[in-house]
N, CA, C and O atoms as a GROMACS GRO file, in nm:
protein
  576
    1MET      N    1   2.197   1.298   0.957
    1MET     CA    2   2.041   1.364   0.968
    1MET      C    3   2.098   1.462   1.128
    1MET      O    4   2.052   1.569   1.168
    2LYS      N    5   2.188   1.394   1.178
    2LYS     CA    6   2.224   1.451   1.310
    2LYS      C    7   2.251   1.598   1.308
    2LYS      O    8   2.205   1.682   1.385
    3TYR      N    9   2.347   1.620   1.187
    3TYR     CA   10   2.389   1.760   1.154
    3TYR      C   11   2.304   1.853   1.123
    3TYR      O   12   2.310   1.970   1.161
    4ILE      N   13   2.219   1.802   1.049
    4ILE     CA   14   2.096   1.869   1.041
    4ILE      C   15   2.015   1.964   1.172
    4ILE      O   16   2.014   2.083   1.205
    5ASN      N   17   1.956   1.842   1.218
    5ASN     CA   18   1.939   1.897   1.359
    5ASN      C   19   2.002   1.997   1.420
    5ASN      O   20   1.946   2.103   1.446
    6GLU      N   21   2.132   1.969   1.449
    6GLU     CA   22   2.238   2.068   1.491
    6GLU      C   23   2.220   2.208   1.439
    6GLU      O   24   2.199   2.295   1.524
    7LYS      N   25   2.226   2.247   1.295
    7LYS     CA   26   2.244   2.338   1.224
    7LYS      C   27   2.106   2.390   1.285
    7LYS      O   28   2.128   2.477   1.368
    8VAL      N   29   1.965   2.360   1.268
    8VAL     CA   30   1.855   2.408   1.286
    8VAL      C   31   1.874   2.460   1.415
    8VAL      O   32   1.883   2.582   1.428
    9ALA      N   33   1.881   2.371   1.533
    9ALA     CA   34   1.905   2.394   1.650
    9ALA      C   35   1.982   2.526   1.669
    9ALA      O   36   1.929   2.624   1.722
   10TYR      N   37   2.103   2.526   1.626
   10TYR     CA   38   2.174   2.657   1.606
   10TYR      C   39   2.130   2.778   1.565
   10TYR      O   40   2.148   2.885   1.623
   11THR      N   41   2.067   2.760   1.456
   11THR     CA   42   2.015   2.876   1.398
   11THR      C   43   1.891   2.939   1.489
   11THR      O   44   1.872   3.060   1.502
   12LYS      N   45   1.804   2.823   1.554
   12LYS     CA   46   1.707   2.870   1.643
   12LYS      C   47   1.755   2.988   1.741
   12LYS      O   48   1.712   3.100   1.765
   13GLY      N   49   1.877   2.904   1.790
   13GLY     CA   50   1.964   2.976   1.910
   13GLY      C   51   1.983   3.102   1.858
   13GLY      O   52   1.948   3.199   1.926
   14LEU      N   53   2.032   3.118   1.751
   14LEU     CA   54   2.104   3.267   1.704
   14LEU      C   55   1.974   3.356   1.685
   14LEU      O   56   1.978   3.472   1.725
   15VAL      N   57   1.855   3.305   1.622
   15VAL     CA   58   1.741   3.414   1.642
   15VAL      C   59   1.699   3.459   1.775
   15VAL      O   60   1.665   3.573   1.807
   16ASP      N   61   1.706   3.339   1.857
   16ASP     CA   62   1.657   3.399   2.002
   16ASP      C   63   1.756   3.506   2.031
   16ASP      O   64   1.728   3.625   2.049
   17GLY      N   65   1.879   3.450   2.035
   17GLY     CA   66   1.990   3.543   2.096
   17GLY      C   67   1.984   3.689   2.002
   17GLY      O   68   2.043   3.785   2.053
   18LEU      N   69   1.931   3.708   1.895
   18LEU     CA   70   1.898   3.851   1.824
   18LEU      C   71   1.836   3.923   1.911
   18LEU      O   72   1.872   4.038   1.938
   19GLU      N   73   1.713   3.852   1.978
   19GLU     CA   74   1.609   3.898   2.037
   19GLU      C   75   1.536   3.982   1.952
   19GLU      O   76   1.515   4.095   1.997
   20LEU      N   77   1.491   3.956   1.840
   20LEU     CA   78   1.407   4.035   1.749
   20LEU      C   79   1.267   4.042   1.808
   20LEU      O   80   1.238   3.977   1.908
   21ASP      N   81   1.204   4.099   1.764
   21ASP     CA   82   1.086   4.128   1.783
   21ASP      C   83   0.991   4.042   1.713
   21ASP      O   84   0.954   4.062   1.597
   22GLN      N   85   0.955   3.952   1.783
   22GLN     CA   86   0.870   3.855   1.690
   22GLN      C   87   0.732   3.899   1.671
   22GLN      O   88   0.652   3.812   1.638
   23ALA      N   89   0.688   4.026   1.688
   23ALA     CA   90   0.552   4.086   1.588
   23ALA      C   91   0.612   4.141   1.465
   23ALA      O   92   0.538   4.158   1.368
   24SER      N   93   0.721   4.167   1.457
   24SER     CA   94   0.775   4.239   1.334
   24SER      C   95   0.749   4.172   1.231
   24SER      O   96   0.708   4.057   1.244
   25ASN      N   97   0.764   4.222   1.120
   25ASN     CA   98   0.746   4.124   0.980
   25ASN      C   99   0.862   4.016   0.977
   25ASN      O  100   0.857   3.893   0.975
   26GLU      N  101   0.976   4.113   0.978
   26GLU     CA  102   1.094   4.016   0.989
   26GLU      C  103   1.097   3.902   1.104
   26GLU      O  104   1.144   3.795   1.068
   27GLY      N  105   1.063   3.911   1.209
   27GLY     CA  106   1.053   3.844   1.317
   27GLY      C  107   0.965   3.692   1.278
   27GLY      O  108   0.992   3.573   1.282
   28LYS      N  109   0.854   3.770   1.243
   28LYS     CA  110   0.729   3.655   1.184
   28LYS      C  111   0.830   3.547   1.092
   28LYS      O  112   0.875   3.436   1.119
   29VAL      N  113   0.841   3.622   0.988
   29VAL     CA  114   0.931   3.548   0.901
   29VAL      C  115   1.022   3.430   0.933
   29VAL      O  116   1.002   3.312   0.903
   30LEU      N  117   1.139   3.487   1.009
   30LEU     CA  118   1.216   3.420   1.075
   30LEU      C  119   1.162   3.283   1.153
   30LEU      O  120   1.225   3.178   1.166
   31VAL      N  121   1.058   3.306   1.192
   31VAL     CA  122   0.987   3.205   1.338
   31VAL      C  123   0.928   3.119   1.247
   31VAL      O  124   0.922   3.004   1.289
   32GLN      N  125   0.873   3.142   1.110
   32GLN     CA  126   0.818   3.058   1.032
   32GLN      C  127   0.906   2.978   0.941
   32GLN      O  128   0.880   2.866   0.897
   33VAL      N  129   1.005   3.043   0.921
   33VAL     CA  130   1.108   2.966   0.842
   33VAL      C  131   1.195   2.846   0.936
   33VAL      O  132   1.262   2.750   0.898
   34LEU      N  133   1.166   2.887   1.057
   34LEU     CA  134   1.236   2.789   1.158
   34LEU      C  135   1.167   2.683   1.180
   34LEU      O  136   1.210   2.568   1.192
   35ASP      N  137   1.030   2.729   1.186
   35ASP     CA  138   0.929   2.618   1.214
   35ASP      C  139   0.947   2.517   1.081
   35ASP      O  140   0.993   2.403   1.090
   36ILE      N  141   0.909   2.571   0.974
   36ILE     CA  142   0.920   2.452   0.860
   36ILE      C  143   1.045   2.365   0.860
   36ILE      O  144   1.042   2.245   0.833
   37LEU      N  145   1.189   2.450   0.902
   37LEU     CA  146   1.278   2.362   0.893
   37LEU      C  147   1.284   2.267   0.991
   37LEU      O  148   1.348   2.162   0.982
   38GLU      N  149   1.200   2.311   1.108
   38GLU     CA  150   1.206   2.203   1.197
   38GLU      C  151   1.122   2.078   1.152
   38GLU      O  152   1.154   1.961   1.168
   39ASP      N  153   1.000   2.130   1.088
   39ASP     CA  154   0.883   2.018   1.075
   39ASP      C  155   0.968   1.933   0.900
   39ASP      O  156   0.918   1.836   0.843
   40ILE      N  157   1.074   1.990   0.862
   40ILE     CA  158   1.163   1.935   0.719
   40ILE      C  159   1.230   1.822   0.820
   40ILE      O  160   1.215   1.703   0.792
   41VAL      N  161   1.305   1.861   0.939
   41VAL     CA  162   1.399   1.735   0.994
   41VAL      C  163   1.349   1.650   1.054
   41VAL      O  164   1.413   1.549   1.081
   42ASP      N  165   1.182   1.673   1.103
   42ASP     CA  166   1.152   1.566   1.152
   42ASP      C  167   1.078   1.490   1.048
   42ASP      O  168   1.028   1.384   1.084
   43ALA      N  169   1.060   1.533   0.904
   43ALA     CA  170   0.997   1.434   0.803
   43ALA      C  171   1.125   1.352   0.759
   43ALA      O  172   1.105   1.239   0.713
   44LEU      N  173   1.251   1.398   0.768
   44LEU     CA  174   1.357   1.333   0.736
   44LEU      C  175   1.370   1.228   0.825
   44LEU      O  176   1.354   1.112   0.787
   45ASP      N  177   1.398   1.258   0.946
   45ASP     CA  178   1.423   1.174   1.053
   45ASP      C  179   1.322   1.021   1.033
   45ASP      O  180   1.370   0.908   1.035
   46GLY      N  181   1.183   1.053   1.016
   46GLY     CA  182   1.099   0.952   0.955
   46GLY      C  183   1.157   0.886   0.852
   46GLY      O  184   1.195   0.770   0.867
   47ILE      N  185   1.169   0.951   0.739
   47ILE     CA  186   1.196   0.874   0.613
   47ILE      C  187   1.328   0.786   0.666
   47ILE      O  188   1.330   0.665   0.645
   48THR      N  189   1.428   0.848   0.732
   48THR     CA  190   1.531   0.744   0.762
   48THR      C  191   1.518   0.665   0.834
   48THR      O  192   1.605   0.577   0.828
   49GLU      N  193   1.423   0.650   0.925
   49GLU     CA  194   1.380   0.530   1.012
   49GLU      C  195   1.334   0.418   0.943
   49GLU      O  196   1.365   0.299   0.951
   50ALA      N  197   1.246   0.486   0.865
   50ALA     CA  198   1.168   0.399   0.751
   50ALA      C  199   1.259   0.344   0.657
   50ALA      O  200   1.224   0.239   0.604
   51GLN      N  201   1.367   0.392   0.625
   51GLN     CA  202   1.474   0.349   0.518
   51GLN      C  203   1.541   0.214   0.559
   51GLN      O  204   1.554   0.106   0.501
   52GLU      N  205   1.594   0.282   0.730
   52GLU     CA  206   1.677   0.165   0.772
   52GLU      C  207   1.564   0.043   0.828
   52GLU      O  208   1.615  -0.066   0.851
   53GLU      N  209   1.456   0.052   0.844
   53GLU     CA  210   1.364  -0.037   0.856
   53GLU      C  211   1.340  -0.149   0.735
   53GLU      O  212   1.329  -0.271   0.744
   54LEU      N  213   1.336  -0.060   0.617
   54LEU     CA  214   1.298  -0.147   0.504
   54LEU      C  215   1.449  -0.205   0.448
   54LEU      O  216   1.453  -0.289   0.358
   55GLU      N  217   1.553  -0.159   0.504
   55GLU     CA  218   1.696  -0.209   0.449
   55GLU      C  219   1.734  -0.350   0.518
   55GLU      O  220   1.800  -0.440   0.467
   56GLU      N  221   1.673  -0.346   0.651
   56GLU     CA  222   1.692  -0.462   0.724
   56GLU      C  223   1.569  -0.581   0.688
   56GLU      O  224   1.600  -0.697   0.660
   57TYR      N  225   1.450  -0.541   0.692
   57TYR     CA  226   1.366  -0.621   0.604
   57TYR      C  227   1.439  -0.688   0.473
   57TYR      O  228   1.456  -0.810   0.466
   58VAL      N  229   1.476  -0.610   0.385
   58VAL     CA  230   1.554  -0.655   0.240
   58VAL      C  231   1.667  -0.746   0.275
   58VAL      O  232   1.705  -0.830   0.193
   59GLU      N  233   1.720  -0.734   0.386
   59GLU     CA  234   1.848  -0.810   0.414
   59GLU      C  235   1.782  -0.942   0.463
   59GLU      O  236   1.817  -1.042   0.400
   60MET      N  237   1.710  -0.957   0.545
   60MET     CA  238   1.609  -1.084   0.605
   60MET      C  239   1.554  -1.144   0.466
   60MET      O  240   1.567  -1.265   0.449
   61VAL      N  241   1.510  -1.089   0.393
   61VAL     CA  242   1.441  -1.151   0.276
   61VAL      C  243   1.568  -1.211   0.185
   61VAL      O  244   1.564  -1.322   0.131
   62ASP      N  245   1.683  -1.116   0.178
   62ASP     CA  246   1.798  -1.199   0.091
   62ASP      C  247   1.855  -1.280   0.161
   62ASP      O  248   1.948  -1.336   0.103
   63ASP      N  249   1.832  -1.322   0.302
   63ASP     CA  250   1.888  -1.421   0.351
   63ASP      C  251   1.811  -1.531   0.336
   63ASP      O  252   1.857  -1.641   0.303
   64ASP      N  253   1.673  -1.506   0.364
   64ASP     CA  254   1.588  -1.621   0.312
   64ASP      C  255   1.581  -1.681   0.205
   64ASP      O  256   1.560  -1.802   0.190
   65LEU      N  257   1.605  -1.580   0.100
   65LEU     CA  258   1.599  -1.632  -0.041
   65LEU      C  259   1.738  -1.718  -0.068
   65LEU      O  260   1.751  -1.814  -0.144
   66SER      N  261   1.838  -1.654   0.016
   66SER     CA  262   1.969  -1.760  -0.008
   66SER      C  263   1.922  -1.903   0.038
   66SER      O  264   1.910  -2.008  -0.026
   67ASP      N  265   1.900  -1.870   0.177
   67ASP     CA  266   1.891  -2.046   0.215
   67ASP      C  267   1.773  -2.110   0.117
   67ASP      O  268   1.780  -2.224   0.071
   68LEU      N  269   1.691  -2.039   0.098
   68LEU     CA  270   1.601  -2.122  -0.031
   68LEU      C  271   1.672  -2.181  -0.133
   68LEU      O  272   1.662  -2.297  -0.176
   69GLU      N  273   1.749  -2.084  -0.171
   69GLU     CA  274   1.796  -2.132  -0.306
   69GLU      C  275   1.911  -2.264  -0.301
   69GLU      O  276   1.936  -2.352  -0.384
   70GLU      N  277   1.967  -2.235  -0.168
   70GLU     CA  278   2.075  -2.350  -0.115
   70GLU      C  279   1.982  -2.482  -0.090
   70GLU      O  280   2.039  -2.589  -0.111
   71PHE      N  281   1.874  -2.486  -0.057
   71PHE     CA  282   1.792  -2.602  -0.012
   71PHE      C  283   1.730  -2.652  -0.179
   71PHE      O  284   1.719  -2.765  -0.228
   72ILE      N  285   1.710  -2.567  -0.213
   72ILE     CA  286   1.658  -2.614  -0.366
   72ILE      C  287   1.771  -2.656  -0.441
   72ILE      O  288   1.737  -2.762  -0.494
   73LEU      N  289   1.884  -2.630  -0.471
   73LEU     CA  290   1.982  -2.658  -0.552
   73LEU      C  291   2.045  -2.784  -0.516
   73LEU      O  292   2.101  -2.862  -0.592
   74ASP      N  293   2.024  -2.796  -0.362
   74ASP     CA  294   2.084  -2.928  -0.294
   74ASP      C  295   2.016  -3.027  -0.334
   74ASP      O  296   2.069  -3.136  -0.355
   75GLU      N  297   1.901  -3.007  -0.348
   75GLU     CA  298   1.775  -3.114  -0.357
   75GLU      C  299   1.818  -3.204  -0.500
   75GLU      O  300   1.754  -3.178  -0.602
   76ASP      N  301   1.911  -3.294  -0.506
   76ASP     CA  302   1.958  -3.397  -0.624
   76ASP      C  303   1.939  -3.333  -0.759
   76ASP      O  304   1.885  -3.395  -0.851
   77PHE      N  305   1.984  -3.201  -0.774
   77PHE     CA  306   1.942  -3.131  -0.917
   77PHE      C  307   2.065  -3.052  -0.922
   77PHE      O  308   2.098  -2.960  -0.848
   78SER      N  309   2.150  -3.118  -1.052
   78SER     CA  310   2.272  -3.061  -1.090
   78SER      C  311   2.256  -2.990  -1.237
   78SER      O  312   2.167  -3.002  -1.320
   79ASP      N  313   2.349  -2.929  -1.238
   79ASP     CA  314   2.350  -2.862  -1.376
   79ASP      C  315   2.346  -2.918  -1.483
   79ASP      O  316   2.335  -2.853  -1.587
   80ASP      N  317   2.355  -3.071  -1.480
   80ASP     CA  318   2.374  -3.172  -1.572
   80ASP      C  319   2.227  -3.198  -1.598
   80ASP      O  320   2.203  -3.242  -1.710
   81ASP      N  321   2.109  -3.177  -1.502
   81ASP     CA  322   1.985  -3.248  -1.488
   81ASP      C  323   1.872  -3.148  -1.571
   81ASP      O  324   1.873  -3.025  -1.565
   82GLU      N  325   1.795  -3.214  -1.635
   82GLU     CA  326   1.699  -3.120  -1.714
   82GLU      C  327   1.578  -3.118  -1.653
   82GLU      O  328   1.522  -3.224  -1.627
   83PHE      N  329   1.532  -3.019  -1.627
   83PHE     CA  330   1.380  -2.998  -1.590
   83PHE      C  331   1.280  -3.059  -1.669
   83PHE      O  332   1.258  -3.008  -1.779
   84GLU      N  333   1.204  -3.172  -1.630
   84GLU     CA  334   1.120  -3.230  -1.696
   84GLU      C  335   0.971  -3.216  -1.680
   84GLU      O  336   0.939  -3.203  -1.562
   85PHE      N  337   0.887  -3.216  -1.751
   85PHE     CA  338   0.751  -3.185  -1.717
   85PHE      C  339   0.684  -3.287  -1.840
   85PHE      O  340   0.738  -3.320  -1.946
   86ASP      N  341   0.555  -3.321  -1.792
   86ASP     CA  342   0.472  -3.403  -1.928
   86ASP      C  343   0.425  -3.272  -2.001
   86ASP      O  344   0.359  -3.181  -1.950
   87GLU      N  345   0.470  -3.279  -2.122
   87GLU     CA  346   0.395  -3.171  -2.200
   87GLU      C  347   0.248  -3.146  -2.264
   87GLU      O  348   0.188  -3.047  -2.304
   88GLU      N  349   0.217  -3.298  -2.253
   88GLU     CA  350   0.087  -3.312  -2.260
   88GLU      C  351  -0.010  -3.243  -2.148
   88GLU      O  352  -0.125  -3.208  -2.176
   89ASP      N  353   0.043  -3.228  -2.033
   89ASP     CA  354  -0.080  -3.152  -1.924
   89ASP      C  355  -0.092  -2.984  -1.956
   89ASP      O  356  -0.185  -2.909  -1.927
   90TYR      N  357   0.029  -2.955  -2.022
   90TYR     CA  358   0.079  -2.821  -2.042
   90TYR      C  359   0.047  -2.748  -2.179
   90TYR      O  360   0.070  -2.802  -2.287
   91TYR      N  361  -0.012  -2.611  -2.168
   91TYR     CA  362  -0.050  -2.560  -2.302
   91TYR      C  363  -0.002  -2.429  -2.279
   91TYR      O  364   0.009  -2.370  -2.172
   92GLU      N  365   0.034  -2.376  -2.435
   92GLU     CA  366   0.089  -2.235  -2.449
   92GLU      C  367  -0.027  -2.148  -2.485
   92GLU      O  368  -0.085  -2.161  -2.593
   93ILE      N  369  -0.066  -2.047  -2.382
   93ILE     CA  370  -0.196  -1.995  -2.414
   93ILE      C  371  -0.116  -1.863  -2.484
   93ILE      O  372   0.004  -1.851  -2.460
   94ILE      N  373  -0.176  -1.776  -2.561
   94ILE     CA  374  -0.181  -1.659  -2.616
   94ILE      C  375  -0.300  -1.574  -2.599
   94ILE      O  376  -0.407  -1.606  -2.651
   95CYS      N  377  -0.286  -1.457  -2.523
   95CYS     CA  378  -0.382  -1.380  -2.505
   95CYS      C  379  -0.418  -1.281  -2.639
   95CYS      O  380  -0.343  -1.195  -2.684
   96PRO      N  381  -0.532  -1.310  -2.682
   96PRO     CA  382  -0.582  -1.206  -2.800
   96PRO      C  383  -0.567  -1.077  -2.773
   96PRO      O  384  -0.505  -1.014  -2.859
   97GLU      N  385  -0.606  -1.012  -2.671
   97GLU     CA  386  -0.617  -0.900  -2.659
   97GLU      C  387  -0.468  -0.833  -2.628
   97GLU      O  388  -0.428  -0.756  -2.715
   98CYS      N  389  -0.410  -0.848  -2.549
   98CYS     CA  390  -0.238  -0.829  -2.524
   98CYS      C  391  -0.148  -0.890  -2.572
   98CYS      O  392  -0.041  -0.830  -2.585
   99GLY      N  393  -0.157  -1.008  -2.609
   99GLY     CA  394  -0.056  -1.079  -2.658
   99GLY      C  395   0.053  -1.141  -2.548
   99GLY      O  396   0.161  -1.192  -2.576
  100ASN      N  397   0.002  -1.124  -2.427
  100ASN     CA  398   0.096  -1.227  -2.344
  100ASN      C  399   0.117  -1.326  -2.365
  100ASN      O  400   0.028  -1.366  -2.440
  101ILE      N  401   0.199  -1.418  -2.341
  101ILE     CA  402   0.204  -1.571  -2.382
  101ILE      C  403   0.272  -1.624  -2.226
  101ILE      O  404   0.371  -1.584  -2.164
  102TYR      N  405   0.167  -1.735  -2.196
  102TYR     CA  406   0.228  -1.792  -2.077
  102TYR      C  407   0.207  -1.938  -2.091
  102TYR      O  408   0.157  -1.970  -2.199
  103ILE      N  409   0.235  -2.038  -2.006
  103ILE     CA  410   0.250  -2.180  -2.025
  103ILE      C  411   0.135  -2.207  -1.899
  103ILE      O  412   0.150  -2.144  -1.794
  104THR      N  413   0.051  -2.278  -1.910
  104THR     CA  414  -0.029  -2.359  -1.782
  104THR      C  415  -0.137  -2.478  -1.813
  104THR      O  416  -0.196  -2.503  -1.918
  105GLU      N  417  -0.142  -2.534  -1.706
  105GLU     CA  418  -0.246  -2.661  -1.720
  105GLU      C  419  -0.372  -2.639  -1.799
  105GLU      O  420  -0.446  -2.543  -1.774
  106PHE      N  421  -0.393  -2.706  -1.872
  106PHE     CA  422  -0.523  -2.719  -1.900
  106PHE      C  423  -0.632  -2.708  -1.816
  106PHE      O  424  -0.718  -2.620  -1.822
  107GLU      N  425  -0.624  -2.841  -1.705
  107GLU     CA  426  -0.719  -2.870  -1.638
  107GLU      C  427  -0.729  -2.722  -1.557
  107GLU      O  428  -0.841  -2.723  -1.506
  108ALA      N  429  -0.669  -2.609  -1.525
  108ALA     CA  430  -0.703  -2.531  -1.420
  108ALA      C  431  -0.806  -2.458  -1.473
  108ALA      O  432  -0.865  -2.380  -1.398
  109PHE      N  433  -0.852  -2.470  -1.628
  109PHE     CA  434  -0.952  -2.355  -1.655
  109PHE      C  435  -1.091  -2.461  -1.653
  109PHE      O  436  -1.094  -2.579  -1.686
  110GLU      N  437  -1.179  -2.392  -1.613
  110GLU     CA  438  -1.306  -2.414  -1.617
  110GLU      C  439  -1.381  -2.381  -1.715
  110GLU      O  440  -1.356  -2.271  -1.766
  111ASN      N  441  -1.493  -2.462  -1.772
  111ASN     CA  442  -1.563  -2.411  -1.922
  111ASN      C  443  -1.506  -2.355  -1.975
  111ASN      O  444  -1.544  -2.246  -2.018
  112ASN      N  445  -1.351  -2.423  -2.003
  112ASN     CA  446  -1.297  -2.353  -2.149
  112ASN      C  447  -1.271  -2.215  -2.138
  112ASN      O  448  -1.241  -2.157  -2.242
  113ALA      N  449  -1.275  -2.147  -2.030
  113ALA     CA  450  -1.258  -1.990  -2.013
  113ALA      C  451  -1.143  -1.931  -1.978
  113ALA      O  452  -1.120  -1.946  -1.858
  114VAL      N  453  -1.076  -1.881  -2.026
  114VAL     CA  454  -0.956  -1.814  -1.952
  114VAL      C  455  -0.931  -1.656  -1.938
  114VAL      O  456  -0.954  -1.572  -2.025
  115VAL      N  457  -0.885  -1.635  -1.819
  115VAL     CA  458  -0.866  -1.489  -1.825
  115VAL      C  459  -0.703  -1.420  -1.823
  115VAL      O  460  -0.612  -1.470  -1.756
  116CYS      N  461  -0.692  -1.345  -1.876
  116CYS     CA  462  -0.546  -1.328  -1.885
  116CYS      C  463  -0.481  -1.274  -1.771
  116CYS      O  464  -0.533  -1.177  -1.716
  117PRO      N  465  -0.354  -1.331  -1.717
  117PRO     CA  466  -0.313  -1.284  -1.607
  117PRO      C  467  -0.250  -1.137  -1.609
  117PRO      O  468  -0.211  -1.088  -1.503
  118ASP      N  469  -0.238  -1.058  -1.744
  118ASP     CA  470  -0.204  -0.958  -1.763
  118ASP      C  471  -0.263  -0.852  -1.727
  118ASP      O  472  -0.239  -0.772  -1.636
  119CYS      N  473  -0.389  -0.863  -1.852
  119CYS     CA  474  -0.451  -0.759  -1.926
  119CYS      C  475  -0.624  -0.780  -1.813
  119CYS      O  476  -0.709  -0.693  -1.797
  120GLY      N  477  -0.624  -0.920  -1.757
  120GLY     CA  478  -0.715  -0.962  -1.713
  120GLY      C  479  -0.854  -0.948  -1.818
  120GLY      O  480  -0.964  -0.918  -1.772
  121ALA      N  481  -0.828  -0.974  -1.970
  121ALA     CA  482  -0.936  -0.989  -2.003
  121ALA      C  483  -0.976  -1.148  -2.098
  121ALA      O  484  -0.909  -1.210  -2.180
  122PRO      N  485  -1.110  -1.171  -2.042
  122PRO     CA  486  -1.172  -1.303  -2.052
  122PRO      C  487  -1.171  -1.345  -2.222
  122PRO      O  488  -1.197  -1.267  -2.314
  123PHE      N  489  -1.142  -1.461  -2.232
  123PHE     CA  490  -1.196  -1.520  -2.352
  123PHE      C  491  -1.169  -1.684  -2.381
  123PHE      O  492  -1.078  -1.735  -2.316
  124LYS      N  493  -1.224  -1.747  -2.449
  124LYS     CA  494  -1.238  -1.894  -2.494
  124LYS      C  495  -1.103  -1.960  -2.502
  124LYS      O  496  -1.005  -1.887  -2.512
  125LEU      N  497  -1.094  -2.032  -2.500
  125LEU     CA  498  -0.965  -2.134  -2.545
  125LEU      C  499  -0.997  -2.213  -2.654
  125LEU      O  500  -1.084  -2.300  -2.649
  126ASN      N  501  -0.933  -2.188  -2.752
  126ASN     CA  502  -0.895  -2.219  -2.889
  126ASN      C  503  -0.838  -2.343  -2.891
  126ASN      O  504  -0.720  -2.333  -2.858
  127GLU      N  505  -0.878  -2.479  -2.920
  127GLU     CA  506  -0.786  -2.604  -2.907
  127GLU      C  507  -0.654  -2.557  -3.015
  127GLU      O  508  -0.537  -2.577  -2.984
  128GLU      N  509  -0.678  -2.516  -3.096
  128GLU     CA  510  -0.569  -2.482  -3.209
  128GLU      C  511  -0.465  -2.402  -3.175
  128GLU      O  512  -0.348  -2.408  -3.212
  129VAL      N  513  -0.526  -2.316  -3.090
  129VAL     CA  514  -0.411  -2.176  -3.043
  129VAL      C  515  -0.348  -2.234  -2.904
  129VAL      O  516  -0.234  -2.211  -2.865
  130ALA      N  517  -0.443  -2.312  -2.840
  130ALA     CA  518  -0.405  -2.333  -2.720
  130ALA      C  519  -0.304  -2.443  -2.701
  130ALA      O  520  -0.224  -2.442  -2.607
  131SER      N  521  -0.310  -2.547  -2.799
  131SER     CA  522  -0.171  -2.669  -2.790
  131SER      C  523  -0.084  -2.660  -2.905
  131SER      O  524  -0.107  -2.639  -3.024
  132CYS      N  525   0.009  -2.679  -2.848
  132CYS     CA  526   0.133  -2.707  -2.981
  132CYS      C  527   0.162  -2.889  -2.989
  132CYS      O  528   0.165  -2.964  -2.892
  133CYS      N  529   0.175  -2.917  -3.102
  133CYS     CA  530   0.201  -3.027  -3.139
  133CYS      C  531   0.337  -3.093  -3.064
  133CYS      O  532   0.342  -3.208  -3.021
  134GLY      N  533   0.444  -2.995  -3.058
  134GLY     CA  534   0.585  -3.025  -2.973
  134GLY      C  535   0.680  -3.076  -3.075
  134GLY      O  536   0.801  -3.083  -3.057
  135GLU      N  537   0.601  -3.120  -3.213
  135GLU     CA  538   0.738  -3.160  -3.282
  135GLU      C  539   0.823  -3.079  -3.350
  135GLU      O  540   0.773  -2.973  -3.387
  136ASP      N  541   0.957  -3.100  -3.381
  136ASP     CA  542   1.040  -3.026  -3.424
  136ASP      C  543   1.001  -2.981  -3.563
  136ASP      O  544   0.949  -3.050  -3.650
  137GLY      N  545   1.041  -2.829  -3.570
  137GLY     CA  546   1.010  -2.769  -3.717
  137GLY      C  547   0.861  -2.754  -3.730
  137GLY      O  548   0.820  -2.763  -3.846
  138CYS      N  549   0.746  -2.730  -3.614
  138CYS     CA  550   0.649  -2.719  -3.588
  138CYS      C  551   0.624  -2.568  -3.603
  138CYS      O  552   0.702  -2.495  -3.542
  139ASP      N  553   0.509  -2.500  -3.689
  139ASP     CA  554   0.479  -2.373  -3.728
  139ASP      C  555   0.399  -2.326  -3.606
  139ASP      O  556   0.398  -2.203  -3.605
  140CYS      N  557   0.324  -2.384  -3.491
  140CYS     CA  558   0.237  -2.361  -3.416
  140CYS      C  559   0.290  -2.340  -3.278
  140CYS      O  560   0.222  -2.297  -3.185
  141HIS      N  561   0.424  -2.375  -3.272
  141HIS     CA  562   0.514  -2.329  -3.154
  141HIS      C  563   0.552  -2.206  -3.150
  141HIS      O  564   0.570  -2.161  -3.263
  142GLN      N  565   0.572  -2.130  -3.064
  142GLN     CA  566   0.636  -1.993  -3.032
  142GLN      C  567   0.735  -2.014  -2.952
  142GLN      O  568   0.715  -2.099  -2.865
  143GLU      N  569   0.884  -1.941  -2.955
  143GLU     CA  570   0.948  -1.933  -2.855
  143GLU      C  571   0.925  -1.838  -2.751
  143GLU      O  572   0.884  -1.724  -2.776
  144ILE      N  573   0.946  -1.874  -2.650
  144ILE     CA  574   0.897  -1.797  -2.541
  144ILE      C  575   1.034  -1.692  -2.492
  144ILE      O  576   1.021  -1.613  -2.398
   0.00000   0.00000   0.00000
């Protein structure tokens, strides 16, 4: 970015050195072009500064995420362990509007009404659709 600033300043110096009549059509055009170039350089400087700040922030988030991963993976959980949860408390929900499939706790719903997290469409839970028997070879269970 510094070299663009230098080039614009050099060009402005050339125009000043030519001692053009700024009241002439050519002089007016050159002055406007240089003003536009200076505005572009200022905008690029702002974008560059924002980009650098964003890079620093992403690096901080990445470091925090790495620390969190280490903390979680060090917690008595190895590759041989399997994540277990009580299947009776969780249900597979399929939105009739958008077809989004997600798993949730049945108790989280009030009055048996569900709002899809993707499309926002409200619908009533149908026990036949909302739960799966969980047995091998079951036709009501869909793979996620």
